[in-house]
C-alpha positions, 0 to 999 in steps of 0.5 A, a space after each residue: 400676768 408677766 407685768 413687771 411692776 417697776 420703782 425706781 429703777 427696780 422692778 418685779 417680776 409676778 409670780 404665775 398664778 401656778 407658782 404662786 399657789 407652790 410659794 403659799 403651799 411651802 409657806 405653810 409646809 415650812 412655816 415661813 411668811 410667805 414673802 420670805 418663802 417667795 425668796 427660797 422659791 426665786 432662789 431654787 428653793 421650791 420643795 420643803 426639803 430643799 429649803 430646809 436642807 439650803 437652812 439647816 447649813 447654816 447650823 451645820 457643824 463644821 465640815 471634814 477637812 479630809 474632804 478637801 483634795 490635798 488635806 491629807 497630803 498637806 498634812 502629811 508634810 506639814 507631820 514630817 516637819 514637826 518629826 523632822 525640826 523644820 523650819 517652815 515660811 507660811 506666804 500670803 496674799 497681802 489683801 485681807 484674805 489672804 493677811 487673815 489665813 497667814 495669821 490662822 496657819 501661824 497660829 495653827 502651826 505655832 501650837 503645834 511646836 512648829 518654827 513658823 515665820 510668814 511671809 507675805 506679798 506686797 502690794 507696792 513691791 512686787 504685786 500680786 501673786 508669789 513672788 520666789 524672789 522674796 523667799 529666796 534669802 531665806 530658804 538658803 544659810 544653815 536657818 534655810 526654810 525647808 516648806 513654803 506653805 502659800 495661803 490664798 496664792 500660787 494656783 497659776 504661779 507655776 513658774 515661781 513653784 517650780 523656781 523655789 523646788 529648785 531651791 531645794 524647799 518643798 511646797 504646798 500650795 493652798 489657796 481658791 483661786 482660779 488655775 491655770 490649764 493645769 494645777 502649779 507643780 507643787 508638791 502638794 496642792 490643796 483646793 476646792 478647784 479640785 471639787 465637783 461645782 457645787 460641792 459644800 465646799 467649794 466655795 471657800 475662801 483663801 481663809 477658810 482653805 486654811 481654817 480646815 487646815 488647820 484644822 486637820 492639823 489638831 486633830 491628828 495631834 489629838 488623836 490616837 492615829 499618830 499617822 493621821 489616816 482616819 482621824 476623826 476631824 471632830 477629835 481635838 483636845 478644849 485646850 485646842 478649840 478655843 484656838 480653833 473658835 478664835 481661828 473660825 472667826 479669822 476665817 469667817 471674817 475673810 469670808 465675808 471681806 473677799 466676797 466667796 459666795 456665802 453658800 455650802 460650807 461658808 453658810 455655817 462658817 461664818 455662822 459659828 465665826 462670827 458667833 466667836 468673833 462676838 464674843 472677842 476671846 483674844 485681845 485681837 478680836 476685840 482691838 479690832 472690834 473697837 478700833 471699827 466701833 462695832 459692838 457685838 450688837 452691831 455685828 453682821 455681815 455687813 458690819 463685817 464687810 463694811 466696817 471691820 475688812 477696810 482696817 483690815 485691808 487698809 495697812 496693805 493698801 496706805 502701807 504695808 500688810 505686815 501691820 494688820 498681821 502683827 494685830 493678828 498675832 498680838 498676844 498682849 492687849 497693850 500690843 493689839 489696841 496699839 496695832 489697831 489704833 494704827 489701822 483706825 489711822 490707815 484706814 483715814 487716809 485710805 478714805 481720804 484718797 478715796 475721794 479725792 481721785 472720785 473728784 477727779 473721775 467725776 469730770 471724766 467722760 465715762 461713756 462707754 461699754 466699760 471705763 478703764 481710766 490711769 492717773 499719774 498719783 492716784 494711790 496705788 493701794 486705793 486703787 481695787 476701791 475706786 473701781 468699786 464705787 464706779 463699778 457700782 455706779 455705771 454697772 459696767 465694766 472698771 479698770 482703773 490704773 496708776 504707776 508702780 510705786 517700786 517701778 513707775 515703768 509699770 502700771 498696777 490696775 484692778 479692775 471690778 464687773 459683776 454678771 454676766 460681765 467674766 474677768 478671769 475670761 476677759 483677762 485670759 484673752 487680753 493675756 494671750 492677745 498681749 504678752 509683751 503688754 500684760 505683765 502680770 493678770 489674775 483673779 475672781 470673776 467680779 475681782 481681779 488685778 494686772 500689771 502692764 508695761 507703762 507704754 502700752 497703756 493705749 493698747 492695752 484700754 483700747 484691746 480692753 473696751 472693743 473686747 467688751 463691746 464686741 462679748 457684751 454690747 455696749 452703752 452708750 449711757 451711764 447710771 444702770 441702778 437698781 435690780 431686780 425685786 424677789 418678793 412682795 412683803 405686806 406690813 402684816 408679814 413683819 410681826 414678831 416672828 418674822 425676823 427669826 424667820 428671815 435671820 435663817 436665811 442668812 448669813 447674807 452677801 455673794 451668793 446669798 444676797 440680802 432680798 429686797 422686797 416691794 412693798 404695795 399699798 402703804 401710806 406715811 403718817 409721819 415722817 422726820 428728816 434726821 443726819 446731817 443737814 436733814 438728808 434722810 428721812 424716817 417713816 412711819 407707815 400703816 396699811 390699814 389697822 398695821 403699824 411699820 417703820 422705815 428710813 429713806 436714805 438721801 431720799 429727803 427731796 423726793 419726800 420733801 417734794 412728794 405730794 403724801 396724799 397717794 399710797 405709796 410703793 416702796 422697794 427695800 429691805 428688812 433691817 432688823 433694829 434693837 431701841 431699849 432692849 426690844 428688836 423690830 423689822 425697820 425697812 429701809 426704803 430703796 426707791 420709792 413711787 406713788 400711787 393712786 390709791 385703786 379705784 375700780 371699774 363698774 363694768 359688766 355686760 349680761 346678754 347684751 343688756 345692761 343689768 338690772 342690779 349691777 353690784 361690785 365689790 372688793 378684796 385683798 390678796 396677798 397685797 394685790 388689790 382684786 375687784 369682783 365685778 358680778 351682774 347678780 349671783 350665778 351671772 357672768 362676772 370678771 376678775 380684775 387683777 389691779 397689780 400691775 404697773 399704772 393701774 392697768 387692768 388685765 381680766 385673769 377670769 371669769 365664768 366666760 372662757 377666754 376671758 378678754 383683756 379688758 386695757 383702760 385705766 381704772 376709773 369709775 364709769 356712770 352706767 345706767 340701769 343702778 338701782 335707786 336706793 330710796 329718795 333719790 340716792 343711788 348705789 353704786 358701790 355696795 359691798 357684797 362681804 366683810 373686807 380683809 382690812 381697813 385698807 381695803 375698805 377705805 379703797 372701796 368708799 373711794 368708788 362711790 359719789 362722796 365715798 360713798 358704800 352700801 352695805 347690805 343688812 345681812 353684810 351690816 350684820 356680820 360686822 356687828 358679829 365681826 365687830 365684837 369677834 378678838 381673832 386672836 383672844 379667840 386663837 389663843 385660846 384654841 392653843 390653850 386648849 391643845 396646851 392642856 391636853 398635851 401636858 395631861 396626854 390624854 389623846 396624845 404620844 409624846 414622840 422621842 422627837 419632842 412632838 406631840 402625836 395624835 389621830 387627825 380623827 381626834 382633833 375635833 375633841 380638844 375643844 368644847 362642845 360648842 365650837 361647829 365644825 368649821 371653826 374646829 377646821 379653822 383652829 387647824 388651819 391656822 396652826 398649819 400655817 403657823 407651823 404649830 402642826 402638821 398637815 391634816 390629809 395623814 391621818 395622824 396630826 403632828 404638833 410642834 412641842 415648843 412652839 405650843 408655848 405661843 400666844 395668840 399674838 406671836 401666830 404668824 399666819 396669812 389666813 389669821 391675818 385676813 380674820 383679825 382685818 375682817 375683825 377691824 374693818 368691820 369694827 370701823 363700818 359700825 363706826 360711820 356706818 349712817 342708817 337709811 331713815 325712812 328710805 323704803 328700803 329693805 332690811 337695816 340696809 346703812 350707807 358707809 363714808 370713809 372718815 
């Protein structure tokens, strides 16, 4: 089936049957819940090897800096400057990436004994890019610098580089931005853009490039080879390793703040850098966290992107970027606290200005293929934030302009867009067509800046809109919120082991976004309105016997008016939440829609006759309701998939080929020929087997008039057995048998990696002789799904040593979840079954009515 399941503006595209089988194989082989395995599958990691390689990158050691083109030559020039006692200028961009990268190189060069001075671009005086005029006074006279090293800028600054070299300075450009047709004419050019697409270092930020250069510098200084060639990148003294930890934290902040893809080296860089940041070894980092109101327990990529990075960027937006640089270079606690407090005040002023501009824009006509806006009194420093907010709302490119502070005849602009839009290509086309109007332009595919002549704004605006319309078409409406949901999630998956595996996918950000899930068939058993004015809703969810917690931000109106008697489909994210030292999975609801509880189509034909003894059975599989409709065992049957939107059923299997399509609504249709079961009572629904959970039983009960379901004697007997069966305790005992055998060493041998190995044929001997072969095989199946045992198809079994200490409650297995649900359904049946006294029905059948 290729039906989209829609929830609000979000949609989920179901996997094909072949893809679903692949997801479940992957889940078993890497010991992940099916929902997270589906996320990996959809992101292209479809084999155990590919998935494990992606997961392992997050904990990989630092990359070898000499793999980055230009590092070796740049290092040689820095070491020469050190030996000669030259003065070095480090020139960085004014955003968080440029300022953090500048701080990295300044601190590294100072630690290496190099005389260094920092210079930053100014958003209001010269704007983005390398400006030779700003450096010229520092390149003249007896105290002149002889080497300029750029950070996060210079890739397209060919003219400025030539001007600096004409002034007698050597130029080392380190940058990560897109190039012009050729690299800049610098003495050395260090850039991940010179690497093949997809290389682990190709995603680095400007500060990431600076960090690798600093690491190479320290390795060379502490290595045996004074010429640095062949020096191990890990040969760094313990004292310098402490400083590198702080610089790595700077690089991690910049990587998240600059919204570069969290792929390749960036995954491990951010993971390691956040660890260093949590330890806050420097006065500067500790003061920065306090000013942002972020505790070490709350520190993650989202806290960096939305609370820490705005503080650093506020300096360049509202005053001067040197205010942020001074904090990052502060070595005194008192100075660091004072400078961090200033950043906090600047950020508050930034918030007020953004709110004022957005209020003005709310009255504008924003229809068209994009939005191109200009305000005479808008603050130039917040244009990027305004553009980002509008782009998120409109889902179309946004350009926002304001008069340049130092030259009112010019307009500074910020642009934001998302795929499939490409700002780099668009701006290159515009500069080529309007060279007199557009003076400066540069940036990334999704974020860019430009400077234009004020009188040319109407022409530039028309050129932007016409190119957007011709390249991409143009919607005439407004917001297109939402997006794609990557995986189906069930409440049953959110056990103790889920968050550990979820964390293995992190860090989340550009290129590795936070997963978004479809959660179906849940009921809201309690709600509480929270926040100022009660605009948010705290929800308690249930699905069968499983409970969960969720919060819906800014959705109070929906939850006050919706009928809670329905089940719901949710588009949601999963967030770890810690309360009183305990961490659980919290669901953040993005959108919700009520869904009717499943009902079924009691329709089947055999040889053109209405069957004399039609039976209908119901079960659930991976959160999708399914009904099996039978005539008699061996007769024609259909499998109806109830997972489509608005409860439309489609035949996906059957004993005839091809299976017919049944595009009718799911309703209970009366049918003649249903047998009477004593005293004139009929059974339009007969339970053929125990369902895999209470929710399935409740849903099936709604099929029959008055909610009654007939239980044949054999099903009632199964219910009695399963009600006494504590599945998790039983598997806990099985785990104890295996653990004891491993420790005795009588059938296992210990491998070098700490795992335990035995022949597959010896598995049966680990358990009591009273256990049936099918029970023993079931244990192995659950152990494989839980990641304790290797696949049982080979001659040898391998058990993961550290997982043998799990309890039965900690086992994460789809099979075990279904068995546990079956026991819960059995206990519910016995509590509410009504015997057929004097009915004349054979055996001990009974009716069940859901409470």
